[in-house]
Z-matrix of the N, CA and C atoms (Angstrom, degrees):
N
C 1 1.502
C 2 1.578 1 108.38
N 3 1.313 2 118.81 1 134.41
C 4 1.420 3 121.28 2 175.23
C 5 1.526 4 109.18 3 -93.49
N 6 1.253 5 122.67 4 145.44
C 7 1.402 6 126.90 5 176.79
C 8 1.507 7 117.10 6 -124.15
N 9 1.280 8 116.11 7 151.72
C 10 1.542 9 118.63 8 -173.03
C 11 1.536 10 109.51 9 -74.90
N 12 1.334 11 116.08 10 -27.38
C 13 1.528 12 116.97 11 173.07
C 14 1.474 13 103.11 12 -132.15
N 15 1.349 14 116.22 13 161.58
C 16 1.538 15 122.16 14 -179.60
C 17 1.559 16 109.65 15 -58.45
N 18 1.389 17 118.71 16 129.02
C 19 1.482 18 114.78 17 -179.96
C 20 1.416 19 111.46 18 -61.89
N 21 1.316 20 119.48 19 152.58
C 22 1.518 21 122.78 20 177.57
C 23 1.502 22 109.47 21 -71.05
N 24 1.375 23 108.71 22 157.65
C 25 1.468 24 115.50 23 -178.86
C 26 1.539 25 106.86 24 -68.75
N 27 1.282 26 117.36 25 148.84
C 28 1.550 27 120.18 26 176.46
C 29 1.591 28 108.49 27 -87.67
N 30 1.390 29 114.02 28 116.23
C 31 1.428 30 116.99 29 176.53
C 32 1.520 31 111.80 30 -56.49
N 33 1.308 32 115.90 31 150.78
C 34 1.515 33 119.35 32 -178.67
C 35 1.554 34 109.87 33 -157.65
N 36 1.287 35 113.90 34 164.37
C 37 1.426 36 119.49 35 -178.17
C 38 1.505 37 108.07 36 -126.00
N 39 1.375 38 118.80 37 144.51
C 40 1.428 39 119.68 38 173.37
C 41 1.551 40 111.61 39 -64.84
N 42 1.348 41 109.75 40 158.26
C 43 1.529 42 119.14 41 177.06
C 44 1.558 43 103.14 42 -118.50
N 45 1.336 44 115.82 43 127.07
C 46 1.394 45 121.09 44 -179.54
C 47 1.548 46 113.16 45 -59.57
N 48 1.343 47 114.60 46 120.76
C 49 1.420 48 118.49 47 174.95
C 50 1.540 49 111.84 48 87.84
N 51 1.341 50 121.51 49 2.88
C 52 1.382 51 121.26 50 -174.19
C 53 1.525 52 111.88 51 -132.88
N 54 1.350 53 120.29 52 153.40
C 55 1.408 54 119.51 53 176.03
C 56 1.548 55 110.07 54 -85.19
N 57 1.294 56 120.36 55 -23.79
C 58 1.479 57 120.13 56 176.88
C 59 1.498 58 109.62 57 -69.89
N 60 1.312 59 115.21 58 151.15
C 61 1.427 60 125.80 59 179.61
C 62 1.494 61 111.54 60 -113.60
N 63 1.367 62 115.06 61 161.44
C 64 1.459 63 122.57 62 -175.80
C 65 1.511 64 106.67 63 -100.80
N 66 1.372 65 123.44 64 115.60
C 67 1.443 66 123.11 65 179.54
C 68 1.510 67 108.06 66 -76.88
N 69 1.309 68 111.58 67 137.28
C 70 1.493 69 122.60 68 -179.18
C 71 1.550 70 109.30 69 -100.97
N 72 1.406 71 109.47 70 119.46
C 73 1.462 72 117.57 71 177.37
C 74 1.603 73 114.05 72 -91.55
N 75 1.275 74 115.77 73 -57.13
C 76 1.402 75 121.09 74 -178.56
C 77 1.537 76 108.18 75 -143.41
N 78 1.366 77 118.10 76 161.28
C 79 1.451 78 122.55 77 179.85
C 80 1.485 79 106.30 78 -125.07
N 81 1.266 80 119.21 79 118.81
C 82 1.424 81 128.11 80 174.53
C 83 1.555 82 111.75 81 -107.58
N 84 1.319 83 117.27 82 140.19
C 85 1.547 84 117.09 83 179.18
C 86 1.586 85 106.88 84 -132.95
N 87 1.207 86 112.21 85 148.38
C 88 1.566 87 119.84 86 176.10
C 89 1.554 88 103.81 87 -107.77
N 90 1.341 89 117.90 88 137.65
C 91 1.416 90 123.07 89 -179.57
C 92 1.494 91 106.65 90 -101.49
N 93 1.382 92 117.87 91 153.63
C 94 1.476 93 123.63 92 172.00
C 95 1.465 94 114.06 93 52.02
N 96 1.346 95 118.14 94 45.84
C 97 1.481 96 120.14 95 -180.00
C 98 1.478 97 115.71 96 -91.08
N 99 1.364 98 116.89 97 -1.49
C 100 1.517 99 127.17 98 174.68
C 101 1.480 100 105.08 99 -116.75
N 102 1.333 101 118.13 100 127.38
C 103 1.527 102 120.07 101 -179.73
C 104 1.464 103 112.35 102 -59.16
N 105 1.316 104 120.36 103 -42.21
C 106 1.442 105 119.90 104 -178.19
C 107 1.500 106 111.34 105 -64.59
N 108 1.253 107 118.08 106 -35.97
C 109 1.497 108 119.12 107 -179.92
C 110 1.481 109 108.02 108 -70.86
N 111 1.342 110 119.98 109 -43.69
C 112 1.537 111 121.18 110 -179.56
C 113 1.560 112 102.74 111 -56.77
N 114 1.318 113 123.67 112 -43.46
C 115 1.377 114 123.89 113 -174.42
C 116 1.550 115 110.80 114 -65.33
N 117 1.380 116 113.73 115 -44.31
C 118 1.477 117 115.11 116 -179.53
C 119 1.515 118 114.16 117 -66.74
N 120 1.350 119 117.19 118 -15.38
C 121 1.430 120 122.76 119 176.51
C 122 1.499 121 110.15 120 -98.59
N 123 1.349 122 120.04 121 11.71
C 124 1.477 123 125.74 122 179.35
C 125 1.427 124 116.13 123 67.72
N 126 1.385 125 116.93 124 27.95
C 127 1.422 126 119.93 125 171.71
C 128 1.577 127 112.90 126 -111.31
N 129 1.230 128 116.99 127 166.86
C 130 1.446 129 121.63 128 172.59
C 131 1.560 130 113.05 129 -94.80
N 132 1.139 131 117.95 130 131.55
C 133 1.497 132 119.86 131 -178.76
C 134 1.599 133 106.92 132 -63.14
N 135 1.430 134 109.89 133 134.90
C 136 1.535 135 112.30 134 -167.37
C 137 1.524 136 100.86 135 -141.57
N 138 1.398 137 116.02 136 119.43
C 139 1.426 138 124.31 137 173.10
C 140 1.567 139 115.94 138 -96.44
N 141 1.314 140 112.16 139 11.64
C 142 1.451 141 116.32 140 -173.27
C 143 1.600 142 110.44 141 -102.75
N 144 1.328 143 116.67 142 -33.90
C 145 1.474 144 123.57 143 -176.17
C 146 1.520 145 113.11 144 -132.91
N 147 1.343 146 117.06 145 85.34
C 148 1.446 147 115.77 146 176.02
C 149 1.469 148 112.32 147 -60.59
N 150 1.379 149 112.66 148 143.72
C 151 1.528 150 116.97 149 -178.81
C 152 1.525 151 108.11 150 -111.33
N 153 1.334 152 114.27 151 133.32
C 154 1.465 153 120.90 152 -173.23
C 155 1.518 154 106.78 153 -122.26
N 156 1.419 155 115.03 154 154.30
C 157 1.490 156 123.16 155 166.80
C 158 1.457 157 102.75 156 -149.68
N 159 1.353 158 115.27 157 176.94
C 160 1.420 159 123.97 158 -175.05
C 161 1.506 160 118.81 159 -130.21
N 162 1.198 161 122.70 160 155.38
C 163 1.529 162 125.28 161 168.66
C 164 1.428 163 107.45 162 -124.38
N 165 1.382 164 118.54 163 153.11
C 166 1.430 165 121.64 164 176.27
C 167 1.547 166 110.76 165 -70.16
N 168 1.273 167 114.05 166 148.06
C 169 1.505 168 121.78 167 -177.34
C 170 1.501 169 110.07 168 -55.01
N 171 1.314 170 114.59 169 -38.37
C 172 1.540 171 118.71 170 -176.61
C 173 1.448 172 114.24 171 -76.03
N 174 1.357 173 117.99 172 2.27
C 175 1.420 174 119.42 173 174.53
C 176 1.493 175 117.73 174 -78.09
N 177 1.370 176 113.29 175 -5.09
C 178 1.427 177 119.37 176 -176.26
C 179 1.567 178 108.64 177 -74.23
N 180 1.425 179 110.79 178 140.70
C 181 1.425 180 118.58 179 172.24
C 182 1.502 181 107.61 180 -113.92
N 183 1.227 182 121.34 181 127.63
C 184 1.488 183 124.16 182 -170.52
C 185 1.474 184 111.53 183 -129.45
N 186 1.427 185 112.84 184 168.77
C 187 1.466 186 121.92 185 174.41
C 188 1.491 187 113.41 186 60.30
N 189 1.263 188 116.39 187 31.46
C 190 1.518 189 119.84 188 179.39
C 191 1.501 190 120.80 189 67.08
N 192 1.303 191 115.22 190 17.44
C 193 1.414 192 123.42 191 179.77
C 194 1.568 193 113.98 192 -66.59
N 195 1.266 194 114.95 193 149.04
C 196 1.427 195 122.34 194 178.72
C 197 1.531 196 109.30 195 -58.72
N 198 1.380 197 114.98 196 151.19
C 199 1.495 198 120.62 197 -178.19
C 200 1.507 199 104.34 198 -113.85
N 201 1.346 200 119.20 199 114.50
C 202 1.459 201 124.04 200 177.28
C 203 1.562 202 109.70 201 -65.85
N 204 1.363 203 113.98 202 135.57
C 205 1.393 204 116.39 203 171.83
C 206 1.551 205 108.91 204 -67.04
N 207 1.408 206 118.23 205 132.26
C 208 1.427 207 119.37 206 -168.46
C 209 1.525 208 110.02 207 -80.37
N 210 1.356 209 113.13 208 161.61
C 211 1.407 210 119.41 209 177.02
C 212 1.551 211 110.75 210 -76.74
N 213 1.365 212 113.19 211 168.74
C 214 1.523 213 120.52 212 169.31
C 215 1.485 214 112.14 213 65.55
N 216 1.384 215 123.10 214 18.80
C 217 1.411 216 121.60 215 174.28
C 218 1.462 217 111.34 216 -143.27
N 219 1.370 218 114.80 217 154.06
C 220 1.501 219 121.29 218 170.87
C 221 1.591 220 106.86 219 -119.23
N 222 1.219 221 119.33 220 14.02
C 223 1.425 222 120.43 221 -172.99
C 224 1.588 223 110.40 222 -151.53
N 225 1.343 224 114.88 223 72.07
C 226 1.410 225 123.47 224 173.88
C 227 1.523 226 111.15 225 -82.71
N 228 1.405 227 118.48 226 124.85
C 229 1.405 228 122.36 227 -176.58
C 230 1.531 229 106.00 228 -118.03
N 231 1.448 230 112.07 229 150.09
C 232 1.430 231 124.64 230 176.64
C 233 1.528 232 107.23 231 -92.11
N 234 1.344 233 121.54 232 147.78
C 235 1.363 234 128.74 233 167.30
C 236 1.518 235 109.63 234 -143.52
N 237 1.309 236 114.25 235 105.24
C 238 1.504 237 118.70 236 -173.11
C 239 1.520 238 105.94 237 -79.16
N 240 1.352 239 116.08 238 139.92
C 241 1.504 240 117.65 239 -179.41
C 242 1.462 241 107.95 240 -150.49
N 243 1.437 242 115.93 241 150.07
C 244 1.448 243 120.37 242 164.74
C 245 1.503 244 109.49 243 -72.33
N 246 1.288 245 115.90 244 139.77
C 247 1.411 246 123.64 245 178.63
C 248 1.577 247 111.51 246 -111.07
N 249 1.287 248 115.09 247 129.87
C 250 1.462 249 117.78 248 177.90
C 251 1.500 250 111.58 249 -111.67
N 252 1.270 251 120.78 250 133.23
C 253 1.464 252 127.28 251 -175.55
C 254 1.534 253 107.27 252 -109.72
N 255 1.270 254 116.17 253 128.01
C 256 1.464 255 124.94 254 -179.32
C 257 1.504 256 117.60 255 -89.81
N 258 1.280 257 118.09 256 123.08
C 259 1.481 258 120.77 257 174.75
C 260 1.504 259 116.69 258 -94.02
N 261 1.309 260 116.54 259 -0.75
C 262 1.419 261 120.62 260 -177.01
C 263 1.478 262 108.64 261 -158.80
N 264 1.376 263 124.44 262 173.03
C 265 1.476 264 124.47 263 -173.31
C 266 1.485 265 111.56 264 -135.39
N 267 1.344 266 110.93 265 -172.29
C 268 1.487 267 117.86 266 177.19
C 269 1.422 268 108.91 267 156.87
N 270 1.397 269 116.37 268 170.82
C 271 1.454 270 122.57 269 179.07
C 272 1.550 271 106.28 270 -130.29
N 273 1.321 272 108.84 271 158.49
C 274 1.501 273 121.56 272 176.08
C 275 1.553 274 110.10 273 45.66
N 276 1.290 275 114.58 274 56.77
C 277 1.431 276 119.95 275 -175.04
C 278 1.523 277 113.38 276 -98.08
N 279 1.287 278 115.72 277 147.21
C 280 1.551 279 121.01 278 171.34
C 281 1.491 280 106.44 279 -69.58
N 282 1.339 281 118.98 280 162.48
C 283 1.489 282 118.84 281 174.09
C 284 1.552 283 111.28 282 -61.73
N 285 1.288 284 121.90 283 -36.04
C 286 1.460 285 122.04 284 179.96
C 287 1.545 286 106.43 285 -64.10
N 288 1.280 287 117.71 286 -48.39
C 289 1.519 288 116.05 287 -172.50
C 290 1.589 289 104.92 288 -72.65
N 291 1.267 290 118.29 289 -31.89
C 292 1.530 291 119.99 290 -176.20
C 293 1.584 292 109.36 291 -66.86
N 294 1.322 293 116.59 292 -31.13
C 295 1.412 294 124.76 293 -176.49
C 296 1.558 295 109.50 294 -66.29
N 297 1.288 296 112.27 295 -24.34
C 298 1.518 297 116.79 296 -176.62
C 299 1.528 298 110.07 297 -79.23
N 300 1.276 299 120.22 298 -12.69
C 301 1.449 300 123.84 299 -177.80
C 302 1.503 301 110.63 300 -75.53
N 303 1.393 302 118.26 301 -16.31
C 304 1.412 303 119.86 302 -171.46
C 305 1.617 304 113.89 303 -70.86
N 306 1.294 305 117.30 304 125.14
C 307 1.372 306 124.18 305 174.80
C 308 1.502 307 112.90 306 -91.36
N 309 1.353 308 117.97 307 -46.45
C 310 1.489 309 118.69 308 178.06
C 311 1.467 310 108.26 309 -167.80
N 312 1.483 311 110.97 310 -174.06
C 313 1.358 312 120.37 311 -170.18
C 314 1.498 313 110.75 312 -135.61
N 315 1.397 314 114.19 313 151.99
C 316 1.375 315 117.44 314 174.91
C 317 1.591 316 105.08 315 -153.11
N 318 1.392 317 113.58 316 -171.95
C 319 1.441 318 118.11 317 175.82
C 320 1.491 319 107.13 318 -132.62
N 321 1.368 320 114.18 319 143.77
C 322 1.577 321 118.06 320 -172.95
C 323 1.501 322 104.46 321 -148.76
N 324 1.367 323 107.49 322 173.37
C 325 1.482 324 116.91 323 174.64
C 326 1.550 325 109.32 324 -117.14
N 327 1.372 326 113.99 325 131.23
C 328 1.497 327 117.70 326 173.35
C 329 1.509 328 101.94 327 -95.31
N 330 1.329 329 112.88 328 96.63
C 331 1.496 330 114.42 329 179.72
C 332 1.533 331 111.15 330 -80.11
N 333 1.295 332 115.64 331 143.29
C 334 1.447 333 121.01 332 -167.00
C 335 1.579 334 111.00 333 -133.18
N 336 1.284 335 122.41 334 125.62
C 337 1.449 336 126.01 335 169.92
C 338 1.636 337 104.17 336 -76.17
N 339 1.305 338 113.64 337 89.10
C 340 1.505 339 117.97 338 -170.20
C 341 1.447 340 110.62 339 -62.89
N 342 1.355 341 119.96 340 -41.51
C 343 1.513 342 119.61 341 -179.81
C 344 1.520 343 110.83 342 -63.93
N 345 1.333 344 119.97 343 -35.57
C 346 1.478 345 118.47 344 175.92
C 347 1.575 346 111.02 345 -70.58
N 348 1.312 347 115.00 346 -36.18
C 349 1.467 348 116.72 347 179.18
C 350 1.566 349 108.36 348 -64.54
N 351 1.323 350 118.15 349 -42.20
C 352 1.417 351 122.73 350 -179.60
C 353 1.643 352 109.36 351 -59.19
N 354 1.366 353 113.04 352 -45.35
C 355 1.442 354 114.91 353 176.37
C 356 1.475 355 114.23 354 -60.96
N 357 1.290 356 117.02 355 -40.61
C 358 1.470 357 121.27 356 -175.98
C 359 1.677 358 106.38 357 -69.44
N 360 1.329 359 118.58 358 -42.97
C 361 1.443 360 118.56 359 178.06
C 362 1.541 361 111.38 360 -60.90
N 363 1.325 362 117.14 361 -38.03
C 364 1.443 363 121.55 362 179.91
C 365 1.535 364 113.06 363 -61.80
N 366 1.318 365 113.84 364 -32.12
C 367 1.495 366 121.29 365 177.27
C 368 1.436 367 116.38 366 -98.81
N 369 1.322 368 116.81 367 6.89
C 370 1.523 369 118.31 368 -174.68
C 371 1.474 370 115.84 369 57.92
N 372 1.324 371 116.57 370 31.96
C 373 1.484 372 125.25 371 -173.74
C 374 1.509 373 106.32 372 -100.01
N 375 1.437 374 117.44 373 163.48
C 376 1.468 375 118.19 374 172.98
C 377 1.433 376 115.03 375 -65.97
N 378 1.351 377 114.73 376 164.38
C 379 1.447 378 122.81 377 -174.88
C 380 1.551 379 112.03 378 -94.55
N 381 1.306 380 119.45 379 4.75
C 382 1.410 381 121.92 380 -166.18
C 383 1.599 382 116.48 381 -46.63
N 384 1.352 383 109.14 382 -53.11
C 385 1.473 384 113.96 383 -179.18
C 386 1.514 385 115.48 384 -67.49
N 387 1.308 386 116.63 385 -18.64
C 388 1.492 387 122.51 386 175.70
C 389 1.455 388 115.48 387 -81.05
N 390 1.484 389 115.45 388 -25.82
C 391 1.442 390 119.62 389 -170.06
C 392 1.588 391 109.50 390 -119.31
N 393 1.347 392 120.06 391 -31.43
C 394 1.408 393 120.92 392 -167.26
C 395 1.532 394 116.74 393 -103.96
N 396 1.334 395 115.87 394 28.79
C 397 1.453 396 117.94 395 -175.73
C 398 1.513 397 111.02 396 -85.53
N 399 1.378 398 112.44 397 174.83
C 400 1.529 399 117.85 398 -177.24
C 401 1.502 400 107.97 399 -60.23
N 402 1.301 401 112.56 400 143.42
C 403 1.520 402 119.25 401 171.12
C 404 1.538 403 114.50 402 63.82
N 405 1.358 404 115.60 403 25.63
C 406 1.472 405 117.58 404 -171.85
C 407 1.506 406 111.06 405 -95.09
N 408 1.425 407 118.76 406 5.77
C 409 1.451 408 117.76 407 -176.94
C 410 1.469 409 110.85 408 -137.72
N 411 1.333 410 120.83 409 68.86
C 412 1.406 411 122.67 410 171.72
C 413 1.594 412 113.28 411 -62.59
N 414 1.337 413 119.32 412 131.91
C 415 1.374 414 122.56 413 -172.72
C 416 1.553 415 110.85 414 -136.83
N 417 1.292 416 118.20 415 143.07
C 418 1.447 417 119.90 416 -179.33
C 419 1.572 418 110.18 417 -78.96
N 420 1.321 419 116.32 418 178.16
C 421 1.437 420 122.93 419 167.70
C 422 1.576 421 108.77 420 -57.87
N 423 1.252 422 119.42 421 146.73
C 424 1.462 423 121.25 422 179.74
C 425 1.473 424 108.79 423 -93.86
N 426 1.326 425 116.57 424 146.77
C 427 1.482 426 127.14 425 175.15
C 428 1.531 427 108.91 426 -110.73
N 429 1.366 428 120.14 427 120.47
C 430 1.409 429 123.95 428 -178.12
C 431 1.593 430 106.29 429 -56.87
N 432 1.412 431 112.49 430 141.87
C 433 1.469 432 116.19 431 -179.51
C 434 1.511 433 112.71 432 -65.98
N 435 1.286 434 122.19 433 -23.80
C 436 1.462 435 120.59 434 176.16
C 437 1.457 436 115.02 435 -74.15
N 438 1.350 437 120.00 436 -10.08
C 439 1.436 438 127.65 437 177.24
C 440 1.492 439 112.50 438 -95.52
N 441 1.319 440 116.04 439 -37.32
C 442 1.491 441 117.51 440 -178.57
C 443 1.541 442 107.36 441 -162.89
N 444 1.302 443 113.08 442 129.27
C 445 1.464 444 117.35 443 -175.85
C 446 1.522 445 108.52 444 -132.51
N 447 1.390 446 112.23 445 123.60
C 448 1.495 447 118.78 446 -179.97
C 449 1.526 448 111.34 447 -63.20
N 450 1.396 449 115.68 448 157.06
C 451 1.366 450 125.26 449 179.11
C 452 1.531 451 109.40 450 -129.74
N 453 1.251 452 116.86 451 177.36
C 454 1.635 453 118.80 452 179.90
C 455 1.518 454 107.00 453 -59.41
N 456 1.251 455 126.28 454 -33.09
C 457 1.440 456 126.11 455 -178.32
C 458 1.469 457 117.42 456 -80.95
N 459 1.346 458 114.72 457 -4.23
C 460 1.498 459 120.66 458 -177.03
C 461 1.542 460 107.69 459 -70.33
N 462 1.350 461 118.27 460 126.78
C 463 1.391 462 124.18 461 -178.14
C 464 1.513 463 111.06 462 -76.24
N 465 1.280 464 118.64 463 151.40
C 466 1.503 465 121.52 464 167.20
C 467 1.535 466 107.26 465 -136.90
N 468 1.364 467 112.71 466 135.46
C 469 1.452 468 113.81 467 -174.81
C 470 1.558 469 110.41 468 -151.65
N 471 1.324 470 114.95 469 169.83
C 472 1.467 471 121.46 470 176.02
C 473 1.598 472 108.55 471 -148.76
N 474 1.345 473 108.52 472 125.10
C 475 1.434 474 119.37 473 170.98
C 476 1.549 475 113.05 474 -105.65
N 477 1.305 476 114.50 475 137.95
C 478 1.473 477 117.53 476 174.28
C 479 1.484 478 106.35 477 -126.78
N 480 1.363 479 110.20 478 124.03
C 481 1.493 480 117.25 479 -179.24
C 482 1.565 481 111.65 480 60.53
N 483 1.346 482 115.59 481 31.17
C 484 1.508 483 118.52 482 -179.78
C 485 1.423 484 115.11 483 86.50
N 486 1.331 485 119.14 484 -7.22
C 487 1.563 486 123.29 485 -179.59
C 488 1.504 487 111.28 486 -107.02
N 489 1.331 488 113.00 487 130.62
C 490 1.512 489 119.03 488 179.21
C 491 1.476 490 107.21 489 -67.28
N 492 1.325 491 113.64 490 127.84
C 493 1.470 492 123.05 491 175.31
C 494 1.497 493 111.97 492 -104.23
N 495 1.375 494 114.60 493 -43.20
C 496 1.503 495 121.12 494 -173.42
C 497 1.454 496 108.11 495 -133.47
N 498 1.265 497 117.49 496 136.11
C 499 1.489 498 123.47 497 178.06
C 500 1.536 499 112.60 498 -155.19
N 501 1.238 500 117.62 499 130.01
C 502 1.524 501 123.66 500 177.67
C 503 1.491 502 109.95 501 -165.44
N 504 1.339 503 115.22 502 -173.03
C 505 1.516 504 120.09 503 176.97
C 506 1.529 505 106.50 504 -124.06
N 507 1.289 506 119.66 505 155.53
C 508 1.405 507 123.35 506 -176.47
C 509 1.594 508 114.28 507 -64.63
N 510 1.391 509 107.65 508 -20.04
C 511 1.487 510 111.33 509 173.70
C 512 1.459 511 117.13 510 -72.11
N 513 1.380 512 116.66 511 -4.05
C 514 1.403 513 121.22 512 175.07
C 515 1.476 514 110.85 513 -83.88
N 516 1.248 515 123.33 514 -6.67
C 517 1.571 516 122.25 515 -177.07
C 518 1.479 517 106.96 516 -70.64
N 519 1.353 518 114.82 517 142.51
C 520 1.428 519 119.79 518 176.24
C 521 1.507 520 109.38 519 -70.78
N 522 1.288 521 120.65 520 -43.68
C 523 1.485 522 130.02 521 179.39
C 524 1.525 523 109.37 522 -105.09
N 525 1.225 524 123.19 523 122.77
C 526 1.465 525 127.19 524 171.50
C 527 1.485 526 112.21 525 -70.23
N 528 1.300 527 115.93 526 164.51
C 529 1.554 528 119.14 527 -179.90
C 530 1.476 529 109.87 528 -56.07
N 531 1.286 530 123.36 529 -51.05
C 532 1.385 531 122.17 530 -179.75
C 533 1.513 532 113.40 531 -57.23
N 534 1.322 533 117.07 532 -43.88
C 535 1.439 534 120.06 533 177.83
C 536 1.583 535 112.47 534 -65.95
N 537 1.321 536 121.04 535 -35.75
C 538 1.480 537 123.29 536 173.01
C 539 1.497 538 111.81 537 -60.84
N 540 1.335 539 114.49 538 -52.08
C 541 1.442 540 120.79 539 176.94
C 542 1.554 541 115.59 540 -56.09
N 543 1.375 542 117.91 541 -42.91
C 544 1.384 543 121.71 542 176.81
C 545 1.408 544 112.46 543 -64.74
N 546 1.390 545 120.20 544 -42.95
C 547 1.449 546 121.34 545 174.97
C 548 1.466 547 115.21 546 -59.17
N 549 1.423 548 113.95 547 -45.85
C 550 1.464 549 117.86 548 174.68
C 551 1.474 550 118.15 549 -53.43
N 552 1.367 551 107.72 550 -39.43
C 553 1.509 552 116.10 551 -170.88
C 554 1.563 553 111.13 552 -70.25
N 555 1.279 554 110.72 553 -15.47
C 556 1.520 555 117.34 554 173.91
C 557 1.456 556 114.29 555 -80.75
N 558 1.400 557 115.78 556 -23.08
C 559 1.427 558 123.80 557 -178.37
C 560 1.556 559 114.02 558 -94.63
N 561 1.403 560 112.49 559 -33.31
C 562 1.486 561 122.67 560 -175.08
C 563 1.381 562 110.69 561 -139.09
N 564 1.387 563 119.40 562 156.46
C 565 1.528 564 118.58 563 167.43
C 566 1.553 565 103.86 564 -82.76
N 567 1.258 566 114.61 565 114.02
C 568 1.508 567 116.89 566 176.24
C 569 1.559 568 110.43 567 -73.08
N 570 1.291 569 114.56 568 147.26
C 571 1.425 570 119.52 569 -179.44
C 572 1.521 571 113.93 570 -138.03
N 573 1.361 572 115.64 571 155.51
C 574 1.444 573 118.11 572 173.46
C 575 1.527 574 114.93 573 -51.42
N 576 1.379 575 118.06 574 131.40
C 577 1.436 576 120.05 575 -179.04
C 578 1.537 577 110.84 576 105.16
N 579 1.335 578 117.08 577 -12.41
C 580 1.463 579 119.32 578 174.58
C 581 1.517 580 111.30 579 -74.29
N 582 1.421 581 118.10 580 139.74
C 583 1.366 582 123.98 581 173.82
C 584 1.536 583 108.35 582 -108.15
N 585 1.369 584 117.84 583 147.41
C 586 1.415 585 122.71 584 178.30
C 587 1.505 586 108.74 585 -127.51
N 588 1.274 587 118.06 586 118.75
C 589 1.492 588 126.10 587 171.98
C 590 1.618 589 107.95 588 -81.58
N 591 1.230 590 119.82 589 123.02
C 592 1.507 591 119.84 590 -168.61
C 593 1.496 592 117.75 591 -99.67
N 594 1.330 593 115.22 592 16.85
C 595 1.442 594 117.89 593 176.13
C 596 1.596 595 114.53 594 101.99
N 597 1.346 596 113.13 595 157.75
C 598 1.387 597 117.43 596 -167.53
C 599 1.619 598 110.01 597 -120.64
N 600 1.373 599 119.47 598 145.57
C 601 1.478 600 117.34 599 178.52
C 602 1.531 601 108.58 600 -80.25
N 603 1.237 602 114.37 601 179.92
C 604 1.565 603 122.83 602 178.03
C 605 1.528 604 106.69 603 -62.52
N 606 1.350 605 114.66 604 164.65
C 607 1.442 606 118.36 605 172.53
C 608 1.515 607 111.47 606 106.38
N 609 1.348 608 118.27 607 5.15
C 610 1.570 609 116.00 608 179.42
C 611 1.411 610 110.49 609 -62.20
N 612 1.302 611 118.73 610 142.31
C 613 1.522 612 123.34 611 177.52
C 614 1.493 613 104.75 612 -162.10
N 615 1.417 614 113.72 613 -176.41
C 616 1.507 615 120.55 614 -164.90
C 617 1.453 616 106.75 615 -82.62
N 618 1.339 617 109.29 616 156.42
C 619 1.446 618 125.72 617 169.91
C 620 1.561 619 109.17 618 -116.63
N 621 1.318 620 116.03 619 149.21
C 622 1.417 621 125.08 620 179.66
C 623 1.529 622 112.18 621 -124.94
N 624 1.216 623 116.38 622 160.08
C 625 1.529 624 119.87 623 174.60
C 626 1.484 625 108.38 624 -60.01
N 627 1.281 626 114.49 625 135.77
C 628 1.472 627 118.40 626 -179.70
C 629 1.587 628 111.35 627 98.44
N 630 1.261 629 117.46 628 -19.98
C 631 1.472 630 118.85 629 -175.73
C 632 1.511 631 108.43 630 -68.27
N 633 1.431 632 112.63 631 142.12
C 634 1.412 633 120.08 632 169.31
C 635 1.472 634 116.37 633 -111.51
N 636 1.321 635 120.25 634 136.90
C 637 1.429 636 121.69 635 -170.49
C 638 1.573 637 105.86 636 -127.22
N 639 1.324 638 110.46 637 149.65
C 640 1.446 639 121.28 638 172.18
C 641 1.574 640 108.49 639 -132.40
N 642 1.223 641 119.07 640 117.46
C 643 1.441 642 129.49 641 177.36
C 644 1.484 643 111.69 642 -105.15
N 645 1.254 644 118.98 643 134.20
C 646 1.498 645 125.30 644 -176.54
C 647 1.498 646 114.67 645 -133.77
N 648 1.332 647 113.74 646 133.48
C 649 1.467 648 118.93 647 171.27
C 650 1.511 649 106.51 648 -112.65
N 651 1.303 650 118.97 649 84.85
C 652 1.433 651 121.99 650 -176.25
C 653 1.491 652 109.67 651 55.13
N 654 1.306 653 115.45 652 -139.16
C 655 1.553 654 122.89 653 173.35
C 656 1.465 655 111.24 654 -95.22
N 657 1.291 656 117.73 655 11.34
C 658 1.526 657 123.50 656 -175.03
C 659 1.565 658 109.13 657 -85.02
N 660 1.281 659 118.41 658 -50.98
C 661 1.496 660 118.02 659 -168.81
C 662 1.583 661 107.09 660 -149.76
N 663 1.325 662 116.94 661 141.64
C 664 1.443 663 126.81 662 176.60
C 665 1.563 664 107.92 663 -129.84
N 666 1.336 665 111.69 664 137.51
C 667 1.404 666 119.69 665 172.77
C 668 1.544 667 109.18 666 -125.73
N 669 1.442 668 116.47 667 126.29
C 670 1.359 669 120.91 668 -178.41
C 671 1.605 670 103.73 669 -125.04
N 672 1.417 671 110.17 670 142.87
C 673 1.525 672 113.32 671 -179.93
C 674 1.457 673 109.08 672 -164.54
N 675 1.317 674 113.19 673 -175.29
C 676 1.522 675 124.81 674 179.84
C 677 1.486 676 113.35 675 -142.98
N 678 1.300 677 114.35 676 138.21
C 679 1.476 678 115.65 677 177.73
C 680 1.510 679 105.87 678 -89.97
N 681 1.369 680 118.46 679 133.14
C 682 1.454 681 121.74 680 -177.54
C 683 1.466 682 112.40 681 -123.31
């Protein structure tokens, strides 16, 4: 196929221990999936209606690259999350069937322009500019699910400049991975290459230029980086 402009590069993530990379198609995120985080954001934990939003695929920051501090904000916040990579797709799936879509796992940051999010909330407006900006999704190398699979007891944490900011276990999630994927599959046709950010624990707070962060998903995945 010929194109009138050069086609954009395909975003991708490294795979631990392999030369091949994982191509990224779309990024879905679930909000308020840890009760304590919902409370710290002034919301009531709710297991009846999961809340989703998206980021563009090219928002990923990979391979330990620096993360530029975004424009138009004075309040950039970190949200550490387990990231699920899909190797297959489908629609209207049961949780058991949805669980079979998972290709691998990683850990990432859902970076948020909190001041812009607060303004959007006050107006009842969409959150796109607060969540879907450039470089808003740093993600670690992925680990294939057949090599290492997280469980409820798996810890997830974030350190900033050597100090623990966020810490929980995956069992604290309101919606499990199969439930998240099942709900998403009723709203979208999921496909191979999709990433799903699975929510953040309590402890979100501001990042500044020069801050160094280390995000960990147990002994499965680690993401290190710096805000510039």
